[in-house]
mmCIF file of the N, C-alpha and C atoms, coordinates in Angstrom:
data_MODEL
# 
_entry.id   MODEL 
# 
loop_
_atom_site.group_PDB 
_atom_site.id 
_atom_site.type_symbol 
_atom_site.label_atom_id 
_atom_site.label_alt_id 
_atom_site.label_comp_id 
_atom_site.label_asym_id 
_atom_site.label_entity_id 
_atom_site.label_seq_id 
_atom_site.pdbx_PDB_ins_code 
_atom_site.Cartn_x 
_atom_site.Cartn_y 
_atom_site.Cartn_z 
_atom_site.occupancy 
_atom_site.B_iso_or_equiv 
_atom_site.pdbx_formal_charge 
_atom_site.auth_seq_id 
_atom_site.auth_comp_id 
_atom_site.auth_asym_id 
_atom_site.auth_atom_id 
_atom_site.pdbx_PDB_model_num 
ATOM 1   N N  . GLN A 1 1  ? 2.861   -55.999 -3.836  1.00 0.00 ? 1  GLN A N  1 
ATOM 2   C CA . GLN A 1 1  ? 3.466   -55.441 -2.645  1.00 0.00 ? 1  GLN A CA 1 
ATOM 3   C C  . GLN A 1 1  ? 2.371   -54.842 -1.785  1.00 0.00 ? 1  GLN A C  1 
ATOM 4   N N  . PHE A 1 2  ? 2.564   -54.948 -0.483  1.00 0.00 ? 2  PHE A N  1 
ATOM 5   C CA . PHE A 1 2  ? 1.645   -54.308 0.442   1.00 0.00 ? 2  PHE A CA 1 
ATOM 6   C C  . PHE A 1 2  ? 2.370   -54.027 1.752   1.00 0.00 ? 2  PHE A C  1 
ATOM 7   N N  . GLY A 1 3  ? 1.866   -53.056 2.482   1.00 0.00 ? 3  GLY A N  1 
ATOM 8   C CA . GLY A 1 3  ? 2.448   -52.693 3.765   1.00 0.00 ? 3  GLY A CA 1 
ATOM 9   C C  . GLY A 1 3  ? 1.417   -52.788 4.865   1.00 0.00 ? 3  GLY A C  1 
ATOM 10  N N  . LEU A 1 4  ? 1.862   -53.205 6.031   1.00 0.00 ? 4  LEU A N  1 
ATOM 11  C CA . LEU A 1 4  ? 0.990   -53.301 7.201   1.00 0.00 ? 4  LEU A CA 1 
ATOM 12  C C  . LEU A 1 4  ? 1.554   -52.417 8.310   1.00 0.00 ? 4  LEU A C  1 
ATOM 13  N N  . PRO A 1 5  ? 0.717   -51.556 8.899   1.00 0.00 ? 5  PRO A N  1 
ATOM 14  C CA . PRO A 1 5  ? 1.192   -50.721 10.002  1.00 0.00 ? 5  PRO A CA 1 
ATOM 15  C C  . PRO A 1 5  ? 1.340   -51.507 11.308  1.00 0.00 ? 5  PRO A C  1 
ATOM 16  N N  . ALA A 1 6  ? 0.638   -52.654 11.414  1.00 0.00 ? 6  ALA A N  1 
ATOM 17  C CA . ALA A 1 6  ? 0.702   -53.487 12.618  1.00 0.00 ? 6  ALA A CA 1 
ATOM 18  C C  . ALA A 1 6  ? 0.515   -54.943 12.219  1.00 0.00 ? 6  ALA A C  1 
ATOM 19  N N  . ASP A 1 7  ? 0.908   -55.857 13.094  1.00 0.00 ? 7  ASP A N  1 
ATOM 20  C CA . ASP A 1 7  ? 0.681   -57.278 12.842  1.00 0.00 ? 7  ASP A CA 1 
ATOM 21  C C  . ASP A 1 7  ? -0.802  -57.505 12.593  1.00 0.00 ? 7  ASP A C  1 
ATOM 22  N N  . ASN A 1 8  ? -1.133  -58.385 11.645  1.00 0.00 ? 8  ASN A N  1 
ATOM 23  C CA . ASN A 1 8  ? -2.536  -58.590 11.310  1.00 0.00 ? 8  ASN A CA 1 
ATOM 24  C C  . ASN A 1 8  ? -2.738  -59.947 10.647  1.00 0.00 ? 8  ASN A C  1 
ATOM 25  N N  . LYS A 1 9  ? -3.969  -60.443 10.699  1.00 0.00 ? 9  LYS A N  1 
ATOM 26  C CA . LYS A 1 9  ? -4.373  -61.633 9.941   1.00 0.00 ? 9  LYS A CA 1 
ATOM 27  C C  . LYS A 1 9  ? -4.568  -61.190 8.502   1.00 0.00 ? 9  LYS A C  1 
ATOM 28  N N  . VAL A 1 10 ? -3.896  -61.857 7.562   1.00 0.00 ? 10 VAL A N  1 
ATOM 29  C CA . VAL A 1 10 ? -3.943  -61.466 6.152   1.00 0.00 ? 10 VAL A CA 1 
ATOM 30  C C  . VAL A 1 10 ? -4.382  -62.659 5.309   1.00 0.00 ? 10 VAL A C  1 
ATOM 31  N N  . THR A 1 11 ? -5.273  -62.391 4.358   1.00 0.00 ? 11 THR A N  1 
ATOM 32  C CA . THR A 1 11 ? -5.603  -63.374 3.335   1.00 0.00 ? 11 THR A CA 1 
ATOM 33  C C  . THR A 1 11 ? -5.384  -62.724 1.978   1.00 0.00 ? 11 THR A C  1 
ATOM 34  N N  . LEU A 1 12 ? -4.762  -63.460 1.092   1.00 0.00 ? 12 LEU A N  1 
ATOM 35  C CA . LEU A 1 12 ? -4.526  -63.005 -0.278  1.00 0.00 ? 12 LEU A CA 1 
ATOM 36  C C  . LEU A 1 12 ? -4.867  -64.167 -1.189  1.00 0.00 ? 12 LEU A C  1 
ATOM 37  N N  . ALA A 1 13 ? -5.868  -63.961 -2.046  1.00 0.00 ? 13 ALA A N  1 
ATOM 38  C CA . ALA A 1 13 ? -6.334  -65.040 -2.912  1.00 0.00 ? 13 ALA A CA 1 
ATOM 39  C C  . ALA A 1 13 ? -6.493  -64.538 -4.338  1.00 0.00 ? 13 ALA A C  1 
ATOM 40  N N  . VAL A 1 14 ? -6.338  -65.458 -5.285  1.00 0.00 ? 14 VAL A N  1 
ATOM 41  C CA . VAL A 1 14 ? -6.493  -65.169 -6.708  1.00 0.00 ? 14 VAL A CA 1 
ATOM 42  C C  . VAL A 1 14 ? -7.752  -65.877 -7.192  1.00 0.00 ? 14 VAL A C  1 
ATOM 43  N N  . TYR A 1 15 ? -8.605  -65.152 -7.935  1.00 0.00 ? 15 TYR A N  1 
ATOM 44  C CA . TYR A 1 15 ? -9.857  -65.682 -8.474  1.00 0.00 ? 15 TYR A CA 1 
ATOM 45  C C  . TYR A 1 15 ? -9.890  -65.490 -9.983  1.00 0.00 ? 15 TYR A C  1 
ATOM 46  N N  . ASN A 1 16 ? -10.607 -66.369 -10.682 1.00 0.00 ? 16 ASN A N  1 
ATOM 47  C CA . ASN A 1 16 ? -10.836 -66.143 -12.105 1.00 0.00 ? 16 ASN A CA 1 
ATOM 48  C C  . ASN A 1 16 ? -12.021 -65.191 -12.258 1.00 0.00 ? 16 ASN A C  1 
ATOM 49  N N  . LEU A 1 17 ? -12.351 -64.811 -13.476 1.00 0.00 ? 17 LEU A N  1 
ATOM 50  C CA . LEU A 1 17 ? -13.424 -63.837 -13.688 1.00 0.00 ? 17 LEU A CA 1 
ATOM 51  C C  . LEU A 1 17 ? -14.806 -64.402 -13.374 1.00 0.00 ? 17 LEU A C  1 
ATOM 52  N N  . SER A 1 18 ? -14.915 -65.726 -13.214 1.00 0.00 ? 18 SER A N  1 
ATOM 53  C CA . SER A 1 18 ? -16.177 -66.343 -12.802 1.00 0.00 ? 18 SER A CA 1 
ATOM 54  C C  . SER A 1 18 ? -16.327 -66.340 -11.287 1.00 0.00 ? 18 SER A C  1 
ATOM 55  N N  . GLY A 1 19 ? -15.317 -65.863 -10.577 1.00 0.00 ? 19 GLY A N  1 
ATOM 56  C CA . GLY A 1 19 ? -15.363 -65.803 -9.126  1.00 0.00 ? 19 GLY A CA 1 
ATOM 57  C C  . GLY A 1 19 ? -14.884 -67.072 -8.444  1.00 0.00 ? 19 GLY A C  1 
ATOM 58  N N  . GLN A 1 20 ? -14.350 -68.006 -9.210  1.00 0.00 ? 20 GLN A N  1 
ATOM 59  C CA . GLN A 1 20 ? -13.849 -69.252 -8.627  1.00 0.00 ? 20 GLN A CA 1 
ATOM 60  C C  . GLN A 1 20 ? -12.437 -69.050 -8.096  1.00 0.00 ? 20 GLN A C  1 
ATOM 61  N N  . LEU A 1 21 ? -12.186 -69.597 -6.918  1.00 0.00 ? 21 LEU A N  1 
ATOM 62  C CA . LEU A 1 21 ? -10.860 -69.516 -6.328  1.00 0.00 ? 21 LEU A CA 1 
ATOM 63  C C  . LEU A 1 21 ? -9.857  -70.284 -7.181  1.00 0.00 ? 21 LEU A C  1 
ATOM 64  N N  . VAL A 1 22 ? -8.756  -69.615 -7.514  1.00 0.00 ? 22 VAL A N  1 
ATOM 65  C CA . VAL A 1 22 ? -7.686  -70.253 -8.272  1.00 0.00 ? 22 VAL A CA 1 
ATOM 66  C C  . VAL A 1 22 ? -6.558  -70.661 -7.313  1.00 0.00 ? 22 VAL A C  1 
ATOM 67  N N  . ARG A 1 23 ? -6.190  -69.745 -6.406  1.00 0.00 ? 23 ARG A N  1 
ATOM 68  C CA . ARG A 1 23 ? -5.063  -70.028 -5.506  1.00 0.00 ? 23 ARG A CA 1 
ATOM 69  C C  . ARG A 1 23 ? -5.125  -69.138 -4.278  1.00 0.00 ? 23 ARG A C  1 
ATOM 70  N N  . ASN A 1 24 ? -4.927  -69.713 -3.102  1.00 0.00 ? 24 ASN A N  1 
ATOM 71  C CA . ASN A 1 24 ? -4.705  -68.961 -1.869  1.00 0.00 ? 24 ASN A CA 1 
ATOM 72  C C  . ASN A 1 24 ? -3.211  -68.738 -1.738  1.00 0.00 ? 24 ASN A C  1 
ATOM 73  N N  . LEU A 1 25 ? -2.794  -67.494 -1.649  1.00 0.00 ? 25 LEU A N  1 
ATOM 74  C CA . LEU A 1 25 ? -1.379  -67.185 -1.537  1.00 0.00 ? 25 LEU A CA 1 
ATOM 75  C C  . LEU A 1 25 ? -0.958  -66.958 -0.087  1.00 0.00 ? 25 LEU A C  1 
ATOM 76  N N  . ILE A 1 26 ? -1.824  -66.323 0.697   1.00 0.00 ? 26 ILE A N  1 
ATOM 77  C CA . ILE A 1 26 ? -1.557  -66.076 2.117   1.00 0.00 ? 26 ILE A CA 1 
ATOM 78  C C  . ILE A 1 26 ? -2.856  -66.300 2.880   1.00 0.00 ? 26 ILE A C  1 
ATOM 79  N N  . ASN A 1 27 ? -2.745  -66.945 4.024   1.00 0.00 ? 27 ASN A N  1 
ATOM 80  C CA . ASN A 1 27 ? -3.889  -67.099 4.923   1.00 0.00 ? 27 ASN A CA 1 
ATOM 81  C C  . ASN A 1 27 ? -3.362  -67.332 6.335   1.00 0.00 ? 27 ASN A C  1 
ATOM 82  N N  . ASN A 1 28 ? -2.660  -66.322 6.886   1.00 0.00 ? 28 ASN A N  1 
ATOM 83  C CA . ASN A 1 28 ? -2.125  -66.428 8.228   1.00 0.00 ? 28 ASN A CA 1 
ATOM 84  C C  . ASN A 1 28 ? -1.760  -65.050 8.779   1.00 0.00 ? 28 ASN A C  1 
ATOM 85  N N  . ASP A 1 29 ? -1.237  -65.041 9.982   1.00 0.00 ? 29 ASP A N  1 
ATOM 86  C CA . ASP A 1 29 ? -0.809  -63.801 10.603  1.00 0.00 ? 29 ASP A CA 1 
ATOM 87  C C  . ASP A 1 29 ? 0.480   -63.327 9.939   1.00 0.00 ? 29 ASP A C  1 
ATOM 88  N N  . VAL A 1 30 ? 0.532   -62.017 9.678   1.00 0.00 ? 30 VAL A N  1 
ATOM 89  C CA . VAL A 1 30 ? 1.681   -61.415 8.997   1.00 0.00 ? 30 VAL A CA 1 
ATOM 90  C C  . VAL A 1 30 ? 2.176   -60.249 9.854   1.00 0.00 ? 30 VAL A C  1 
ATOM 91  N N  . PRO A 1 31 ? 3.482   -60.136 10.066  1.00 0.00 ? 31 PRO A N  1 
ATOM 92  C CA . PRO A 1 31 ? 3.995   -59.041 10.886  1.00 0.00 ? 31 PRO A CA 1 
ATOM 93  C C  . PRO A 1 31 ? 3.917   -57.695 10.157  1.00 0.00 ? 31 PRO A C  1 
ATOM 94  N N  . ALA A 1 32 ? 3.991   -56.623 10.937  1.00 0.00 ? 32 ALA A N  1 
ATOM 95  C CA . ALA A 1 32 ? 3.985   -55.277 10.374  1.00 0.00 ? 32 ALA A CA 1 
ATOM 96  C C  . ALA A 1 32 ? 5.172   -55.095 9.448   1.00 0.00 ? 32 ALA A C  1 
ATOM 97  N N  . GLY A 1 33 ? 5.006   -54.204 8.460   1.00 0.00 ? 33 GLY A N  1 
ATOM 98  C CA . GLY A 1 33 ? 6.102   -53.904 7.534   1.00 0.00 ? 33 GLY A CA 1 
ATOM 99  C C  . GLY A 1 33 ? 5.685   -54.087 6.096   1.00 0.00 ? 33 GLY A C  1 
ATOM 100 N N  . GLN A 1 34 ? 6.653   -53.983 5.198   1.00 0.00 ? 34 GLN A N  1 
ATOM 101 C CA . GLN A 1 34 ? 6.426   -54.132 3.766   1.00 0.00 ? 34 GLN A CA 1 
ATOM 102 C C  . GLN A 1 34 ? 6.593   -55.593 3.366   1.00 0.00 ? 34 GLN A C  1 
ATOM 103 N N  . HIS A 1 35 ? 5.710   -56.054 2.489   1.00 0.00 ? 35 HIS A N  1 
ATOM 104 C CA . HIS A 1 35 ? 5.738   -57.448 2.047   1.00 0.00 ? 35 HIS A CA 1 
ATOM 105 C C  . HIS A 1 35 ? 5.542   -57.512 0.541   1.00 0.00 ? 35 HIS A C  1 
ATOM 106 N N  . GLN A 1 36 ? 6.103   -58.524 -0.073  1.00 0.00 ? 36 GLN A N  1 
ATOM 107 C CA . GLN A 1 36 ? 5.947   -58.744 -1.507  1.00 0.00 ? 36 GLN A CA 1 
ATOM 108 C C  . GLN A 1 36 ? 5.584   -60.207 -1.726  1.00 0.00 ? 36 GLN A C  1 
ATOM 109 N N  . VAL A 1 37 ? 4.563   -60.438 -2.551  1.00 0.00 ? 37 VAL A N  1 
ATOM 110 C CA . VAL A 1 37 ? 4.115   -61.783 -2.864  1.00 0.00 ? 37 VAL A CA 1 
ATOM 111 C C  . VAL A 1 37 ? 4.150   -61.949 -4.378  1.00 0.00 ? 37 VAL A C  1 
ATOM 112 N N  . VAL A 1 38 ? 4.668   -63.073 -4.839  1.00 0.00 ? 38 VAL A N  1 
ATOM 113 C CA . VAL A 1 38 ? 4.720   -63.367 -6.269  1.00 0.00 ? 38 VAL A CA 1 
ATOM 114 C C  . VAL A 1 38 ? 3.900   -64.624 -6.517  1.00 0.00 ? 38 VAL A C  1 
ATOM 115 N N  . TRP A 1 39 ? 2.923   -64.523 -7.405  1.00 0.00 ? 39 TRP A N  1 
ATOM 116 C CA . TRP A 1 39 ? 2.131   -65.676 -7.814  1.00 0.00 ? 39 TRP A CA 1 
ATOM 117 C C  . TRP A 1 39 ? 2.835   -66.332 -8.990  1.00 0.00 ? 39 TRP A C  1 
ATOM 118 N N  . ASP A 1 40 ? 3.071   -67.631 -8.902  1.00 0.00 ? 40 ASP A N  1 
ATOM 119 C CA . ASP A 1 40 ? 3.790   -68.338 -9.956  1.00 0.00 ? 40 ASP A CA 1 
ATOM 120 C C  . ASP A 1 40 ? 2.891   -68.793 -11.103 1.00 0.00 ? 40 ASP A C  1 
ATOM 121 N N  . GLY A 1 41 ? 1.617   -68.396 -11.087 1.00 0.00 ? 41 GLY A N  1 
ATOM 122 C CA . GLY A 1 41 ? 0.713   -68.721 -12.190 1.00 0.00 ? 41 GLY A CA 1 
ATOM 123 C C  . GLY A 1 41 ? 0.121   -70.114 -12.109 1.00 0.00 ? 41 GLY A C  1 
ATOM 124 N N  . THR A 1 42 ? 0.191   -70.734 -10.928 1.00 0.00 ? 42 THR A N  1 
ATOM 125 C CA . THR A 1 42 ? -0.381  -72.065 -10.775 1.00 0.00 ? 42 THR A CA 1 
ATOM 126 C C  . THR A 1 42 ? -1.605  -72.025 -9.873  1.00 0.00 ? 42 THR A C  1 
ATOM 127 N N  . ASN A 1 43 ? -2.429  -73.078 -9.978  1.00 0.00 ? 43 ASN A N  1 
ATOM 128 C CA . ASN A 1 43 ? -3.607  -73.167 -9.121  1.00 0.00 ? 43 ASN A CA 1 
ATOM 129 C C  . ASN A 1 43 ? -3.258  -73.937 -7.846  1.00 0.00 ? 43 ASN A C  1 
ATOM 130 N N  . GLU A 1 44 ? -4.273  -74.269 -7.052  1.00 0.00 ? 44 GLU A N  1 
ATOM 131 C CA . GLU A 1 44 ? -4.061  -74.932 -5.765  1.00 0.00 ? 44 GLU A CA 1 
ATOM 132 C C  . GLU A 1 44 ? -3.371  -76.288 -5.888  1.00 0.00 ? 44 GLU A C  1 
ATOM 133 N N  . ILE A 1 45 ? -3.565  -76.997 -7.006  1.00 0.00 ? 45 ILE A N  1 
ATOM 134 C CA . ILE A 1 45 ? -2.964  -78.331 -7.136  1.00 0.00 ? 45 ILE A CA 1 
ATOM 135 C C  . ILE A 1 45 ? -1.680  -78.318 -7.962  1.00 0.00 ? 45 ILE A C  1 
ATOM 136 N N  . GLY A 1 46 ? -1.213  -77.116 -8.332  1.00 0.00 ? 46 GLY A N  1 
ATOM 137 C CA . GLY A 1 46 ? 0.051   -76.995 -9.033  1.00 0.00 ? 46 GLY A CA 1 
ATOM 138 C C  . GLY A 1 46 ? -0.027  -76.955 -10.542 1.00 0.00 ? 46 GLY A C  1 
ATOM 139 N N  . ASP A 1 47 ? -1.247  -77.040 -11.095 1.00 0.00 ? 47 ASP A N  1 
ATOM 140 C CA . ASP A 1 47 ? -1.393  -76.931 -12.551 1.00 0.00 ? 47 ASP A CA 1 
ATOM 141 C C  . ASP A 1 47 ? -1.250  -75.478 -12.978 1.00 0.00 ? 47 ASP A C  1 
ATOM 142 N N  . LYS A 1 48 ? -0.708  -75.256 -14.173 1.00 0.00 ? 48 LYS A N  1 
ATOM 143 C CA . LYS A 1 48 ? -0.563  -73.890 -14.681 1.00 0.00 ? 48 LYS A CA 1 
ATOM 144 C C  . LYS A 1 48 ? -1.921  -73.310 -15.045 1.00 0.00 ? 48 LYS A C  1 
ATOM 145 N N  . ALA A 1 49 ? -2.159  -72.071 -14.637 1.00 0.00 ? 49 ALA A N  1 
ATOM 146 C CA . ALA A 1 49 ? -3.396  -71.371 -14.977 1.00 0.00 ? 49 ALA A CA 1 
ATOM 147 C C  . ALA A 1 49 ? -3.288  -70.844 -16.408 1.00 0.00 ? 49 ALA A C  1 
ATOM 148 N N  . ALA A 1 50 ? -4.421  -70.699 -17.054 1.00 0.00 ? 50 ALA A N  1 
ATOM 149 C CA . ALA A 1 50 ? -4.453  -70.183 -18.421 1.00 0.00 ? 50 ALA A CA 1 
ATOM 150 C C  . ALA A 1 50 ? -4.115  -68.691 -18.426 1.00 0.00 ? 50 ALA A C  1 
ATOM 151 N N  . SER A 1 51 ? -3.558  -68.218 -19.524 1.00 0.00 ? 51 SER A N  1 
ATOM 152 C CA . SER A 1 51 ? -3.334  -66.783 -19.687 1.00 0.00 ? 51 SER A CA 1 
ATOM 153 C C  . SER A 1 51 ? -4.675  -66.074 -19.649 1.00 0.00 ? 51 SER A C  1 
ATOM 154 N N  . GLY A 1 52 ? -4.696  -64.893 -19.066 1.00 0.00 ? 52 GLY A N  1 
ATOM 155 C CA . GLY A 1 52 ? -5.928  -64.134 -19.023 1.00 0.00 ? 52 GLY A CA 1 
ATOM 156 C C  . GLY A 1 52 ? -5.974  -63.191 -17.841 1.00 0.00 ? 52 GLY A C  1 
ATOM 157 N N  . ILE A 1 53 ? -7.163  -62.675 -17.565 1.00 0.00 ? 53 ILE A N  1 
ATOM 158 C CA . ILE A 1 53 ? -7.371  -61.707 -16.494 1.00 0.00 ? 53 ILE A CA 1 
ATOM 159 C C  . ILE A 1 53 ? -7.832  -62.444 -15.244 1.00 0.00 ? 53 ILE A C  1 
ATOM 160 N N  . TYR A 1 54 ? -7.238  -62.065 -14.117 1.00 0.00 ? 54 TYR A N  1 
ATOM 161 C CA . TYR A 1 54 ? -7.574  -62.623 -12.818 1.00 0.00 ? 54 TYR A CA 1 
ATOM 162 C C  . TYR A 1 54 ? -7.796  -61.479 -11.832 1.00 0.00 ? 54 TYR A C  1 
ATOM 163 N N  . ILE A 1 55 ? -8.455  -61.793 -10.741 1.00 0.00 ? 55 ILE A N  1 
ATOM 164 C CA . ILE A 1 55 ? -8.696  -60.818 -9.678  1.00 0.00 ? 55 ILE A CA 1 
ATOM 165 C C  . ILE A 1 55 ? -7.958  -61.291 -8.437  1.00 0.00 ? 55 ILE A C  1 
ATOM 166 N N  . TYR A 1 56 ? -7.229  -60.388 -7.788  1.00 0.00 ? 56 TYR A N  1 
ATOM 167 C CA . TYR A 1 56 ? -6.677  -60.758 -6.487  1.00 0.00 ? 56 TYR A CA 1 
ATOM 168 C C  . TYR A 1 56 ? -7.426  -59.986 -5.425  1.00 0.00 ? 56 TYR A C  1 
ATOM 169 N N  . ARG A 1 57 ? -7.601  -60.621 -4.278  1.00 0.00 ? 57 ARG A N  1 
ATOM 170 C CA . ARG A 1 57 ? -8.310  -60.011 -3.150  1.00 0.00 ? 57 ARG A CA 1 
ATOM 171 C C  . ARG A 1 57 ? -7.402  -60.099 -1.932  1.00 0.00 ? 57 ARG A C  1 
ATOM 172 N N  . LEU A 1 58 ? -7.049  -58.931 -1.399  1.00 0.00 ? 58 LEU A N  1 
ATOM 173 C CA . LEU A 1 58 ? -6.188  -58.818 -0.232  1.00 0.00 ? 58 LEU A CA 1 
ATOM 174 C C  . LEU A 1 58 ? -7.029  -58.323 0.929   1.00 0.00 ? 58 LEU A C  1 
ATOM 175 N N  . LYS A 1 59 ? -7.048  -59.083 2.021   1.00 0.00 ? 59 LYS A N  1 
ATOM 176 C CA . LYS A 1 59 ? -7.790  -58.676 3.215   1.00 0.00 ? 59 LYS A CA 1 
ATOM 177 C C  . LYS A 1 59 ? -6.838  -58.681 4.389   1.00 0.00 ? 59 LYS A C  1 
ATOM 178 N N  . ALA A 1 60 ? -6.766  -57.549 5.085   1.00 0.00 ? 60 ALA A N  1 
ATOM 179 C CA . ALA A 1 60 ? -5.937  -57.406 6.281   1.00 0.00 ? 60 ALA A CA 1 
ATOM 180 C C  . ALA A 1 60 ? -6.792  -56.737 7.342   1.00 0.00 ? 60 ALA A C  1 
ATOM 181 N N  . GLY A 1 61 ? -7.169  -57.494 8.357   1.00 0.00 ? 61 GLY A N  1 
ATOM 182 C CA . GLY A 1 61 ? -8.078  -56.962 9.374   1.00 0.00 ? 61 GLY A CA 1 
ATOM 183 C C  . GLY A 1 61 ? -9.423  -56.676 8.737   1.00 0.00 ? 61 GLY A C  1 
ATOM 184 N N  . THR A 1 62 ? -9.880  -55.411 8.825   1.00 0.00 ? 62 THR A N  1 
ATOM 185 C CA . THR A 1 62 ? -11.157 -55.023 8.217   1.00 0.00 ? 62 THR A CA 1 
ATOM 186 C C  . THR A 1 62 ? -10.983 -54.399 6.836   1.00 0.00 ? 62 THR A C  1 
ATOM 187 N N  . ALA A 1 63 ? -9.739  -54.162 6.418   1.00 0.00 ? 63 ALA A N  1 
ATOM 188 C CA . ALA A 1 63 ? -9.467  -53.560 5.106   1.00 0.00 ? 63 ALA A CA 1 
ATOM 189 C C  . ALA A 1 63 ? -9.451  -54.638 4.029   1.00 0.00 ? 63 ALA A C  1 
ATOM 190 N N  . VAL A 1 64 ? -10.131 -54.353 2.917   1.00 0.00 ? 64 VAL A N  1 
ATOM 191 C CA . VAL A 1 64 ? -10.188 -55.289 1.789   1.00 0.00 ? 64 VAL A CA 1 
ATOM 192 C C  . VAL A 1 64 ? -9.892  -54.527 0.510   1.00 0.00 ? 64 VAL A C  1 
ATOM 193 N N  . GLN A 1 65 ? -9.055  -55.112 -0.349  1.00 0.00 ? 65 GLN A N  1 
ATOM 194 C CA . GLN A 1 65 ? -8.731  -54.493 -1.638  1.00 0.00 ? 65 GLN A CA 1 
ATOM 195 C C  . GLN A 1 65 ? -8.763  -55.569 -2.713  1.00 0.00 ? 65 GLN A C  1 
ATOM 196 N N  . SER A 1 66 ? -9.432  -55.278 -3.811  1.00 0.00 ? 66 SER A N  1 
ATOM 197 C CA . SER A 1 66 ? -9.466  -56.192 -4.959  1.00 0.00 ? 66 SER A CA 1 
ATOM 198 C C  . SER A 1 66 ? -8.999  -55.441 -6.193  1.00 0.00 ? 66 SER A C  1 
ATOM 199 N N  . ARG A 1 67 ? -8.200  -56.119 -7.003  1.00 0.00 ? 67 ARG A N  1 
ATOM 200 C CA . ARG A 1 67 ? -7.682  -55.517 -8.227  1.00 0.00 ? 67 ARG A CA 1 
ATOM 201 C C  . ARG A 1 67 ? -7.591  -56.582 -9.317  1.00 0.00 ? 67 ARG A C  1 
ATOM 202 N N  . LYS A 1 68 ? -7.601  -56.126 -10.565 1.00 0.00 ? 68 LYS A N  1 
ATOM 203 C CA . LYS A 1 68 ? -7.408  -57.019 -11.705 1.00 0.00 ? 68 LYS A CA 1 
ATOM 204 C C  . LYS A 1 68 ? -5.921  -57.172 -11.970 1.00 0.00 ? 68 LYS A C  1 
ATOM 205 N N  . MET A 1 69 ? -5.562  -58.325 -12.538 1.00 0.00 ? 69 MET A N  1 
ATOM 206 C CA . MET A 1 69 ? -4.196  -58.523 -13.001 1.00 0.00 ? 69 MET A CA 1 
ATOM 207 C C  . MET A 1 69 ? -4.221  -59.421 -14.225 1.00 0.00 ? 69 MET A C  1 
ATOM 208 N N  . LEU A 1 70 ? -3.210  -59.311 -15.022 1.00 0.00 ? 70 LEU A N  1 
ATOM 209 C CA . LEU A 1 70 ? -3.132  -60.052 -16.277 1.00 0.00 ? 70 LEU A CA 1 
ATOM 210 C C  . LEU A 1 70 ? -2.002  -61.076 -16.178 1.00 0.00 ? 70 LEU A C  1 
ATOM 211 N N  . LEU A 1 71 ? -2.322  -62.325 -16.457 1.00 0.00 ? 71 LEU A N  1 
ATOM 212 C CA . LEU A 1 71 ? -1.319  -63.389 -16.494 1.00 0.00 ? 71 LEU A CA 1 
ATOM 213 C C  . LEU A 1 71 ? -1.001  -63.682 -17.955 1.00 0.00 ? 71 LEU A C  1 
ATOM 214 N N  . LEU A 1 72 ? 0.274   -63.487 -18.311 1.00 0.00 ? 72 LEU A N  1 
ATOM 215 C CA . LEU A 1 72 ? 0.750   -63.782 -19.660 1.00 0.00 ? 72 LEU A CA 1 
ATOM 216 C C  . LEU A 1 72 ? 1.785   -64.886 -19.593 1.00 0.00 ? 72 LEU A C  1 
ATOM 217 N N  . LYS A 1 73 ? 1.723   -65.788 -20.531 1.00 0.00 ? 73 LYS A N  1 
ATOM 218 C CA . LYS A 1 73 ? 2.715   -66.874 -20.568 1.00 0.00 ? 73 LYS A CA 1 
ATOM 219 C C  . LYS A 1 73 ? 3.702   -66.634 -21.675 1.00 0.00 ? 73 LYS A C  1 
# 
């Protein structure tokens, strides 16, 4: 979940611990307000990702946030 005080260009991507891109979840303009994104555990071509630790990176305007997350099957 994330909130935007104003309309902004947003990118949200999932990376493995090696820094390789696993999936782009958002890469477009997003209106102000509260938003929720659910990753279905698949990569860019639709294959299931392995269980383990991943990093998500959320960028909105000049603000950037990265956090760890755990994918369990």
